[in-house]
DOVEX-389270 format. One line per 5 residues: number of its first residue (from 1); for each residue x, y, z of C-alpha. Coordinates in steps of 0.02 Angstrom, whole numbers, plus 50000, padded with zeros to 5 digits. Last residue first. Layout:
N
NUM) X:Y:Z; ...
% end
This chain:
792
792) 51295:48343:49842; 51331:48396:49677; 51157:48371:49554; 51156:48565:49555; 51279:48602:49445
787) 51247:48457:49328; 51062:48491:49317; 51081:48659:49234; 51222:48609:49133; 51068:48482:49055
782) 50979:48639:49027; 51107:48712:48918; 51137:48522:48836; 50964:48531:48790; 50958:48714:48719
777) 51095:48670:48615; 51028:48515:48531; 50885:48629:48477; 50972:48761:48410; 51080:48644:48309
772) 51191:48497:48325; 51311:48565:48473; 51439:48642:48354; 51299:48729:48246; 51235:48850:48386
767) 51422:48897:48401; 51431:48933:48218; 51277:49038:48232; 51326:49129:48380; 51494:49183:48321
762) 51654:49102:48374; 51738:49071:48539; 51809:49215:48571; 51625:49283:48575; 51584:49180:48713
757) 51702:49279:48826; 51640:49402:48822; 51464:49445:48750; 51405:49396:48587; 51360:49217:48666
752) 51247:49306:48775; 51155:49439:48641; 51092:49277:48535; 51045:49164:48710; 50913:49348:48777
747) 50753:49294:48678; 50764:49095:48690; 50822:49100:48869; 50978:48964:48890; 51107:49075:48897
742) 51017:49203:49031; 50983:49048:49132; 51160:49015:49131; 51221:49192:49183; 51072:49220:49307
737) 51147:49043:49378; 51291:49148:49461; 51407:49290:49434; 51593:49211:49461; 51556:49014:49470
732) 51405:49036:49329; 51535:49141:49234; 51677:48994:49238; 51527:48879:49195; 51457:48962:49038
727) 51648:48977:48993; 51646:48766:49018; 51518:48746:48913; 51562:48860:48763; 51728:48763:48753
722) 51630:48603:48749; 51551:48672:48593; 51683:48723:48510; 51777:48571:48527; 51720:48438:48613
717) 51542:48385:48687; 51470:48209:48758; 51629:48202:48881; 51601:48362:48967; 51406:48294:49003
712) 51506:48141:49102; 51546:48248:49262; 51697:48299:49299; 51655:48502:49248; 51490:48488:49368
707) 51595:48451:49512; 51711:48597:49457; 51571:48722:49425; 51514:48640:49591; 51670:48700:49692
702) 51675:48862:49599; 51502:48909:49667; 51534:48861:49887; 51460:48724:49919; 51338:48723:50074
697) 51342:48604:50194; 51130:48565:50214; 51051:48638:50385; 50889:48625:50320; 50835:48810:50315
692) 50963:48895:50290; 51091:48802:50229; 50984:48707:50087; 50931:48915:50049; 51071:48973:50055
687) 51135:48825:49942; 51012:48878:49797; 51067:49060:49840; 51238:49015:49779; 51343:49070:49900
682) 51446:49226:49955; 51432:49211:50135; 51422:49322:50305; 51244:49196:50327; 51183:49342:50402
677) 51234:49461:50225; 51193:49313:50127; 50996:49337:50220; 50997:49513:50172; 51051:49473:49973
672) 50900:49327:49990; 50758:49422:50053; 50623:49297:50072; 50480:49396:50085; 50355:49289:49984
667) 50360:49411:49828; 50571:49362:49842; 50499:49191:49857; 50407:49209:49687; 50581:49299:49627
662) 50681:49136:49665; 50559:49029:49591; 50576:49119:49408; 50744:49139:49426; 50764:48964:49418
657) 50691:48949:49246; 50607:48755:49210; 50580:48739:49391; 50540:48543:49429; 50712:48529:49487
652) 50696:48678:49624; 50498:48598:49663; 50567:48433:49706; 50747:48502:49797; 50623:48602:49903
647) 50502:48438:49954; 50650:48346:49974; 50721:48469:50108; 50568:48464:50197; 50378:48560:50244
642) 50453:48670:50097; 50349:48842:50106; 50306:48849:50293; 50499:48774:50310; 50555:48947:50187
637) 50454:49057:50335; 50530:48961:50480; 50686:48977:50411; 50669:49155:50368; 50613:49210:50544
632) 50787:49124:50621; 50902:49221:50512; 50809:49391:50501; 50848:49370:50697; 50683:49335:50816
627) 50564:49437:50913; 50367:49412:50868; 50260:49527:50782; 50107:49462:50775; 50005:49472:50574
622) 49960:49253:50610; 50085:49232:50474; 50239:49299:50588; 50280:49483:50590; 50452:49518:50607
617) 50534:49609:50750; 50723:49655:50794; 50774:49714:50967; 50923:49821:51002; 50987:49881:51166
612) 50918:50034:51247; 50922:50221:51192; 50990:50347:51311; 50931:50490:51403; 51031:50554:51551
607) 50950:50695:51620; 51014:50870:51662; 50889:50952:51605; 50691:50971:51682; 50538:51070:51641
602) 50377:51057:51697; 50194:51062:51621; 50048:51097:51716; 50085:51285:51720; 50030:51337:51524
597) 50071:51483:51506; 50239:51434:51429; 50411:51489:51535; 50530:51599:51457; 50672:51588:51340
592) 50642:51414:51294; 50812:51304:51284; 50806:51178:51161; 50994:51184:51123; 51049:51068:51262
587) 51208:51100:51382; 51263:50950:51432; 51307:50904:51635; 51225:50750:51665; 51152:50684:51485
582) 51114:50689:51300; 51153:50512:51242; 51221:50464:51059; 51282:50289:51066; 51442:50244:51028
577) 51524:50210:50867; 51442:50356:50783; 51382:50315:50593; 51451:50324:50433; 51358:50303:50275
572) 51430:50191:50119; 51259:50098:50139; 51145:50124:50243; 50979:50066:50158; 51000:49869:50205
567) 51062:49921:50399; 50894:49985:50425; 50911:50179:50457; 50952:50230:50625; 51123:50148:50620
562) 51180:50002:50780; 51264:50068:50912; 51135:50102:51037; 51016:49960:50958; 50915:49983:50800
557) 50745:49904:50820; 50672:49872:50639; 50513:49798:50576; 50490:49754:50398; 50362:49746:50276
552) 50223:49814:50380; 50048:49724:50399; 49895:49826:50334; 49737:49811:50441; 49706:49838:50602
547) 49563:49789:50719; 49655:49638:50740; 49764:49736:50834; 49954:49651:50839; 50012:49820:50716
542) 49920:49921:50854; 50103:49885:50957; 50163:50015:50824; 50124:50180:50942; 50292:50113:51049
537) 50302:50279:51102; 50470:50328:50982; 50420:50257:50810; 50484:50293:50647; 50369:50247:50524
532) 50448:50224:50337; 50389:50253:50173; 50342:50134:50013; 50358:50184:49830; 50406:50388:49833
527) 50547:50402:49700; 50436:50568:49628; 50373:50475:49451; 50330:50324:49560; 50221:50416:49665
522) 50139:50283:49784; 50003:50388:49926; 50015:50276:50086; 50109:50426:50193; 49979:50494:50284
517) 49867:50362:50297; 49972:50323:50444; 49918:50439:50530; 49724:50372:50481; 49778:50212:50541
512) 49821:50272:50723; 49697:50397:50743; 49550:50268:50732; 49651:50138:50820; 49643:50265:50956
507) 49776:50263:51112; 49933:50358:50994; 50066:50434:51146; 50164:50540:51035; 50330:50564:50962
502) 50274:50466:50800; 50397:50488:50660; 50324:50487:50500; 50445:50479:50333; 50439:50472:50150
497) 50285:50592:50119; 50298:50603:49941; 50095:50593:49934; 50036:50704:50052; 49875:50719:50048
492) 49800:50796:50198; 49616:50744:50253; 49689:50678:50428; 49823:50683:50565; 49894:50845:50493
487) 49807:50965:50625; 49833:50833:50769; 50025:50871:50842; 50144:50944:50697; 50326:50955:50651
482) 50325:50966:50482; 50501:50940:50373; 50539:50970:50206; 50445:51122:50182; 50493:51144:50046
477) 50552:51068:49873; 50365:51090:49786; 50329:50985:49657; 50243:50851:49780; 50151:50958:49851
472) 50105:50917:50018; 50220:51016:50107; 50179:51170:49979; 50003:51182:50014; 50039:51174:50206
467) 50131:51309:50201; 50012:51423:50255; 49980:51334:50408; 50147:51348:50461; 50132:51536:50452
462) 49951:51547:50527; 50034:51461:50688; 49889:51414:50811; 49821:51217:50687; 49993:51161:50669
457) 50118:51156:50548; 50306:51198:50642; 50404:51214:50510; 50583:51127:50417; 50672:51185:50298
452) 50560:51321:50282; 50748:51420:50310; 50792:51399:50145; 50992:51375:50133; 51018:51428:50309
447) 50887:51274:50379; 50986:51178:50269; 51163:51211:50341; 51063:51224:50530; 51018:51042:50526
442) 51044:51003:50701; 50964:51165:50772; 50839:51186:50665; 50791:50989:50709; 50773:51052:50901
437) 50682:51203:50862; 50556:51116:50771; 50541:50991:50906; 50526:51138:51029; 50390:51189:50937
432) 50288:51037:50911; 50315:51004:51093; 50215:51178:51115; 50073:51102:50992; 50053:50945:51088
427) 50108:50773:51082; 50200:50778:50941; 50179:50681:50776; 50338:50716:50635; 50298:50715:50466
422) 50449:50708:50339; 50460:50739:50144; 50641:50675:50102; 50767:50799:50081; 50897:50746:50167
417) 50903:50557:50109; 50923:50413:50175; 51071:50410:50301; 51086:50589:50336; 50882:50589:50359
412) 50909:50434:50492; 51045:50543:50559; 50924:50688:50590; 50773:50571:50642; 50887:50519:50786
407) 50984:50679:50856; 50807:50755:50856; 50714:50612:50953; 50874:50631:51056; 50873:50824:51080
402) 50682:50805:51166; 50736:50656:51251; 50852:50777:51337; 50750:50916:51348; 50670:50818:51503
397) 50476:50911:51454; 50349:50824:51612; 50163:50849:51603; 50121:50812:51427; 50295:50817:51333
392) 50329:50650:51445; 50166:50597:51531; 50139:50454:51432; 50317:50388:51440; 50321:50397:51640
387) 50341:50503:51776; 50343:50427:51936; 50281:50546:52048; 50350:50694:52189; 50267:50840:52097
382) 50426:50979:52025; 50439:51100:52127; 50438:51255:51995; 50601:51380:51978; 50589:51394:51794
377) 50707:51255:51766; 50623:51121:51868; 50645:51098:52079; 50684:50975:52151; 50608:50946:52323
372) 50629:50769:52344; 50707:50707:52193; 50621:50699:52058; 50559:50519:51985; 50602:50437:51784
367) 50519:50298:51682; 50595:50139:51645; 50549:50090:51498; 50525:50299:51428; 50680:50344:51519
362) 50774:50205:51430; 50729:50267:51259; 50643:50126:51164; 50663:50153:50950; 50558:50057:50832
357) 50589:50059:50651; 50443:50001:50550; 50431:50003:50349; 50303:50036:50247; 50226:49978:50091
352) 50143:50095:49988; 49970:50106:49913; 49900:50039:49746; 49980:49895:49724; 49853:49761:49728
347) 49923:49696:49897; 49954:49877:49982; 49764:49921:49935; 49698:49764:49991; 49799:49774:50138
342) 49739:49967:50189; 49559:49895:50186; 49436:49926:50031; 49258:49901:50113; 49071:49936:50043
337) 48912:49949:50093; 48984:49971:50267; 48834:49920:50379; 48715:50061:50455; 48745:50251:50426
332) 48709:50308:50610; 48741:50171:50695; 48872:50116:50577; 48970:50255:50625; 48969:50257:50809
327) 49025:50342:50949; 48989:50293:51128; 49039:50113:51147; 49158:50151:51035; 49143:50118:50826
322) 49222:50218:50723; 49246:50196:50537; 49434:50223:50467; 49466:50266:50307; 49295:50361:50296
317) 49158:50419:50160; 48995:50450:50238; 48822:50449:50123; 48685:50536:50182; 48519:50527:50064
312) 48398:50700:50085; 48251:50687:50185; 48332:50672:50364; 48428:50880:50305; 48389:50925:50508
307) 48456:50774:50570; 48610:50766:50445; 48658:50955:50505; 48629:50915:50689; 48743:50758:50653
302) 48874:50885:50591; 48856:50978:50755; 48883:50812:50853; 48790:50777:51000; 48768:50589:50923
297) 48966:50571:50884; 48979:50469:50699; 48941:50610:50618; 49103:50714:50672; 49251:50645:50646
292) 49207:50454:50587; 49127:50521:50426; 49286:50589:50360; 49206:50654:50204; 49014:50671:50229
287) 48902:50662:50088; 48730:50744:50080; 48604:50698:49920; 48441:50782:49896; 48483:50955:49968
282) 48336:51078:49993; 48205:50949:50061; 48239:51034:50255; 48228:51217:50181; 48382:51305:50163
277) 48449:51452:50288; 48434:51336:50408; 48597:51293:50342; 48662:51461:50393; 48668:51399:50601
272) 48771:51523:50665; 48604:51627:50732; 48555:51460:50833; 48696:51490:50931; 48857:51338:50941
267) 48889:51351:50738; 48834:51271:50586; 48864:51314:50421; 49047:51334:50415; 49088:51229:50534
262) 49032:51089:50439; 49122:51152:50297; 49053:51177:50132; 49055:51102:49982; 48863:51153:49877
257) 48837:51058:49699; 48677:51113:49612; 48699:51322:49618; 48553:51440:49642; 48537:51423:49829
252) 48668:51583:49873; 48690:51549:50045; 48842:51661:50143; 48893:51596:50311; 49077:51677:50247
247) 49096:51529:50124; 48986:51419:50054; 49092:51351:49911; 48992:51317:49726; 48970:51209:49610
242) 48884:51218:49437; 49003:51346:49374; 49109:51174:49340; 49047:51025:49389; 49218:50920:49291
237) 49339:51024:49449; 49250:50890:49575; 49404:50799:49566; 49518:50878:49585; 49504:51093:49607
232) 49345:51068:49704; 49406:50921:49818; 49558:50992:49864; 49459:51172:49925; 49351:51061:50038
227) 49481:50954:50087; 49589:51117:50139; 49475:51205:50223; 49444:51043:50355; 49296:50959:50437
222) 49210:50913:50262; 49022:50902:50189; 48956:50877:50000; 48808:50939:49979; 48721:50879:49840
217) 48568:50974:49740; 48487:50879:49601; 48486:50690:49643; 48401:50546:49537; 48405:50639:49378
212) 48496:50489:49306; 48633:50624:49259; 48646:50680:49452; 48643:50522:49510; 48795:50477:49391
207) 48877:50620:49420; 48840:50625:49614; 48926:50448:49623; 49075:50472:49506; 49116:50607:49609
202) 49119:50512:49768; 49231:50400:49686; 49351:50524:49648; 49331:50592:49847; 49366:50386:49915
197) 49520:50383:49802; 49610:50255:49872; 49747:50348:49968; 49658:50336:50145; 49580:50169:50150
192) 49412:50144:50093; 49251:50136:50205; 49095:50174:50117; 48951:50188:50220; 48768:50226:50140
187) 48608:50307:50236; 48440:50318:50130; 48411:50142:50031; 48266:50191:49887; 48324:50057:49787
182) 48419:50211:49664; 48511:50236:49824; 48558:50057:49827; 48606:50062:49655; 48739:50202:49661
177) 48810:50142:49809; 48840:49961:49738; 48902:50042:49579; 49027:50168:49652; 49095:50053:49792
172) 49114:49917:49658; 49189:50049:49503; 49301:50106:49649; 49394:49933:49677; 49408:49894:49500
167) 49497:50088:49472; 49393:50234:49401; 49447:50263:49212; 49558:50433:49167; 49548:50426:48987
162) 49618:50608:48983; 49475:50687:48905; 49383:50650:49060; 49265:50494:49066; 49119:50517:49189
157) 49015:50358:49219; 48851:50308:49133; 48680:50265:49212; 48637:50073:49212; 48608:50087:49391
152) 48491:50219:49359; 48384:50117:49215; 48394:49983:49304; 48315:50047:49484; 48181:50131:49353
147) 48148:49956:49301; 48136:49872:49441; 48277:49802:49507; 48261:49626:49604; 48414:49535:49621
142) 48366:49390:49492; 48265:49481:49377; 48385:49633:49335; 48525:49521:49338; 48415:49402:49231
137) 48362:49576:49103; 48571:49614:49087; 48630:49434:49060; 48496:49431:48914; 48529:49609:48856
132) 48727:49547:48852; 48671:49396:48735; 48680:49215:48805; 48844:49094:48769; 48724:48932:48680
127) 48805:48940:48515; 48980:48853:48615; 48851:48736:48696; 48814:48781:48876; 48859:48663:49030
122) 48762:48718:49196; 48799:48806:49381; 48727:48866:49517; 48591:48752:49518; 48467:48806:49665
117) 48505:48907:49812; 48573:49088:49810; 48553:49122:49634; 48639:49291:49571; 48803:49212:49570
112) 48775:49099:49399; 48912:49010:49356; 48922:48942:49167; 49014:48813:49108; 49069:48860:48934
107) 49082:48744:48759; 49234:48649:48684; 49343:48775:48669; 49423:48774:48839; 49313:48897:48930
102) 49256:48932:49096; 49115:49054:49128; 49090:49178:49268; 48890:49300:49286; 48856:49432:49418
97) 49005:49520:49395; 49048:49622:49585; 49228:49664:49536; 49318:49570:49657; 49203:49417:49676
92) 49217:49388:49483; 49401:49381:49504; 49378:49249:49640; 49233:49181:49557; 49348:49152:49376
87) 49507:49056:49497; 49398:48933:49569; 49318:48896:49399; 49490:48873:49303; 49450:48721:49230
82) 49253:48704:49213; 49259:48626:49027; 49433:48522:49083; 49609:48572:49016; 49704:48512:48870
77) 49592:48605:48764; 49691:48777:48820; 49602:48857:48979; 49493:49019:48960; 49408:49119:49104
72) 49263:49199:49068; 49196:49336:49179; 49014:49445:49150; 48918:49560:49182; 49014:49731:49224
67) 48957:49898:49218; 49120:49989:49195; 49084:50024:49040; 48895:49977:48985; 48838:49801:49004
62) 49003:49745:49014; 49102:49593:48982; 49284:49553:49065; 49392:49419:48962; 49544:49334:49031
57) 49555:49417:49181; 49710:49482:49265; 49777:49480:49451; 49952:49525:49423; 50104:49439:49466
52) 50271:49528:49408; 50286:49611:49570; 50326:49788:49578; 50501:49829:49643; 50570:49915:49777
47) 50755:49966:49837; 50823:50036:50028; 50817:49841:50078; 50726:49743:49978; 50549:49797:49959
42) 50414:49752:49850; 50266:49813:49799; 50130:49739:49738; 50062:49749:49560; 49952:49882:49505
37) 49770:49796:49504; 49653:49719:49386; 49747:49680:49233; 49606:49655:49075; 49662:49545:48985
32) 49529:49544:48843; 49384:49667:48873; 49228:49632:48775; 49071:49767:48790; 49157:49921:48662
27) 49190:49781:48544; 49006:49723:48540; 48933:49572:48608; 48811:49482:48507; 48783:49294:48543
22) 48925:49282:48375; 49034:49381:48469; 49037:49282:48632; 49062:49131:48548; 49210:49214:48382
17) 49280:49281:48562; 49306:49086:48618; 49338:48982:48495; 49504:49032:48364; 49546:49180:48436
12) 49543:49111:48619; 49582:48917:48574; 49737:48996:48496; 49784:49102:48636; 49769:48938:48744
7) 49897:48852:48617; 49825:48732:48493; 49887:48543:48492; 49750:48481:48617; 49607:48539:48484
2) 49669:48440:48340; 49605:48483:48187
% end
């Protein structure tokens, strides 16, 4: 048998799989073609699609489900034994797999990731592949795991009857944490981006330690009632009657899993410290959700609780570890044992990407100063100061500014969908109420249909807070718009939120990340694959901060004559020709009947406020925002991919399928449709790229078709074959290269030949016969594609 003639799949079936099975690996320990990610969501205008590119492991070998031991990367026999090692090592690092193997069917190349020095790689015969027991023993020995530690580290996961299993990064977080605690580590910090399943990860950690009898009693702490309730009814529900929630400061010591608000078990007075009713050694494990909010501060109530139960193992969960001069998660919990960032979540397709619409208001940029002796609308003297954006809605309220923000939000929703869940973050509760009032007045038809269309959801509003569950529920249509201050910045799982409006000054990276996290959930079943951030306060400048770990797919800054939605999302929508402004002499609707109790705010109206000129910004390769036109951005991006025109032509001509090459460019952010609009020409992708990136004069598809028709190719064929080539060339001129590509696809060719006008030439069998058979037909179409792009 000549192995060189076998495909990779045949090499796997005949040589690699039998070798693994002969080594003693059972079916439950072997998984083939394991896909790790979901495919990044690519946003094209108002549309989105998942990348076809996936992180896929040929073989994943596990000691038990969820406890990986080895990665095996297979190649055909035309590759060397160690070909694919770099890729396999990358996957092994993602999965924490200690051993890596590559094979071309002749043997195996082993890479031992548990070794820190000495020979890391060695060659093995096919019959020398190690058994699962051997690899587990080597892992124990080389990582210093004692038998008792190994027993805990190998404890089973919980798999429900629906077959839900942890994602790869959750398995890594769970395995590292369980192993560290089994080895005696008392404090653990897990950093996982919002929406990546922190509480489900915590459940699996508790379950495995509980089943291994490493812990008996567990306390799960959170600072929001909704977080505790969500955890009990969702991820922790499998604990059943072993679990309780501490309520009304009542303690029942007969349970094993306790969930509580830290405010519910501690207080400013000693009698309020209900946690002291438990003995200091009562809990074996304490998990602090959103630990950046309390335990990081040495003076916090959470820290008192943690220090009281100092003998317990303690785990901190957060998406945003807080590190300042005075506050530190790492000072208490230590360095994170595992981090899964927003950037990684978006790249893997588990989190939603986002666009940014940045809107600069002239008063925010230029500021405002009162006239000498000017009174506000309640008769209070306005201090003679220069007020800037950080003062607006804190110490000075300009009614027209509130109206303009509400109008822009309303216009965006009119353009993209008025029923999409929206959160508007305001400076304070009073600002949130004024914003609710303004939004309601501008959407009177929908408010009339349902009073809950827009609601203020803040800590002091019991009616609004009661609607929070409905707002975050994907199945509940109302409320649609929530105005808030700080209540919804963290821990609110708003899975279908599509628009986040920032009308609040934010300087904290921790708070910024938490707010962005309100939109990062993907719910494809509800049409949520990406979300939009509308920024009125230049908060998104924090994207440029090195501490930020997730890039927007687009930053759009509309000018006064531009639609509020990016142009590609505003199809068939008419916008006002002039900018919207509220100014001198105009009556605003956001009137407050009586002056609020706070006396440090001043309220003015009759101030002209307008939107400044457009600036469109994109993130460059270093993650920095740069001002450039989309065409300039595309040109630079393409030239980074292809150093010269010759480089591009070589790649284009070598591509068997042009659509595959175009798909690669799409994934790298090259949006052909939008660039066609910028170029104001319906060009072939080839000409569009050559023209934009390399200043090559473009040809139309019709010109390319006429040039190809004069080529020698058409002299080789006559009759039915020639008419087929001419028909395909006409389809190219009308529809583009995709029509020719489909006719060249063995899976689609028969269907294409049955479509007009090809079906008028003859039956598919007759057409193939006219070319001299299927092989000659495909050769002729490949030559046709070459001739199309041969023209200068």
